[in-house]
C-alpha positions in Angstrom: -22.1 81.0 -65.1 -20.1 82.8 -67.8 -19.5 86.0 -65.8 -18.5 83.9 -62.8 -15.9 82.1 -64.9 -14.2 85.5 -65.5 -13.3 85.5 -61.8 -12.7 81.9 -60.9 -11.1 79.0 -62.7 -11.9 75.5 -61.6 -13.4 72.1 -62.4 -16.7 70.4 -62.0 -16.5 67.2 -59.9 -18.9 64.5 -58.7 -17.7 63.3 -55.3 -19.1 60.0 -54.0 -19.3 59.5 -50.3 -20.1 56.2 -48.6 -20.7 55.0 -45.1 -23.9 56.9 -44.1 -24.6 59.9 -42.0 -23.0 62.1 -40.6 -21.2 63.1 -43.8 -18.7 65.4 -42.1 -19.0 68.7 -43.9 -20.7 72.1 -43.3 -21.9 74.4 -46.0 -22.7 78.1 -45.9 -24.4 80.6 -48.2 -22.4 83.3 -50.0 -23.4 86.0 -52.6 -22.2 85.3 -56.1 -21.9 89.0 -57.0 -21.9 92.5 -55.5 -25.6 93.0 -56.3 -26.3 90.1 -53.9 -28.7 88.7 -56.4 -27.6 85.1 -56.4 -26.6 82.8 -53.6 -24.1 80.0 -53.8 -23.4 77.3 -51.3 -19.8 76.7 -50.3 -18.2 74.1 -48.2 -17.1 76.0 -45.1 -15.8 73.1 -42.9 -14.7 69.5 -43.4 -14.3 67.2 -40.5 -10.8 65.7 -40.9 -12.0 62.3 -39.6 -15.4 62.5 -41.4 -16.6 60.7 -44.5 -16.1 63.7 -46.7 -12.4 64.2 -45.7 -10.2 63.8 -48.7 -13.2 64.1 -51.0 -14.5 67.7 -50.6 -12.5 70.8 -49.7 -13.2 74.0 -47.9 -14.4 76.5 -50.6 -15.8 73.9 -53.0 -19.1 75.2 -54.3 -21.9 72.7 -53.7 -24.1 72.5 -56.8 -26.2 69.3 -56.3 -26.8 66.4 -54.0 -27.5 63.1 -55.8 -28.1 65.0 -59.0 -30.7 67.4 -57.5 -29.6 71.1 -57.4 -29.3 72.8 -54.0 -30.0 76.5 -53.8 -29.8 77.1 -50.0 -28.5 75.5 -46.8 -32.0 74.5 -45.9 -32.5 72.9 -49.3 -29.3 70.9 -48.9 -30.2 69.8 -45.3 -33.6 68.7 -46.5 -32.2 66.7 -49.4 -29.7 65.0 -47.1 -32.3 64.1 -44.5 -34.4 62.4 -47.2 -31.6 60.1 -48.2 -32.2 56.5 -47.2 -28.9 55.0 -48.3 -25.4 54.9 -47.0 -24.1 56.7 -50.2 -24.2 60.3 -51.3 -23.1 62.0 -54.5 -22.1 65.6 -54.4 -21.6 67.8 -57.5 -19.1 70.5 -56.7 -17.2 73.3 -58.5 -13.7 73.3 -57.2 -11.9 76.6 -57.4 -8.3 76.7 -58.6 -7.9 80.4 -57.9 -9.3 80.7 -54.3 -8.9 84.5 -53.9 -12.2 85.4 -55.7 -14.0 82.7 -53.8 -12.8 84.1 -50.5 -13.8 87.7 -51.4 -17.5 87.1 -51.7 -19.8 88.6 -49.1 -21.3 85.9 -46.9 -24.7 85.6 -45.3 -24.1 85.2 -41.6 -26.7 82.5 -41.1 -24.5 80.1 -39.2 -26.8 77.3 -40.4 -25.0 73.9 -40.5 -25.8 71.5 -43.2 -24.5 68.0 -42.9 
């Protein structure tokens, strides 16, 4: 992640959501670099009245769900479907400088996560 830190400053957070499904956010896949060799998951929508409102933000990078790394939207969706509790812990990287995050090329999958 060293080369990524050259472009983006931010902080690593663990966000704890409670209340059960639906969690109220959508994630999409973006390419980390111009070579399109690595995919990241970013939060693309947050339902203002959902459980994630005030906890996650649009452009947060989703790294793990309940401590398990997520590498794709499908991966995240499967992890969330397997949860049998009313609590969820998300590990996210929150960008401080949003411009580099917004300049990444996106995969137009339109797959919704949560």
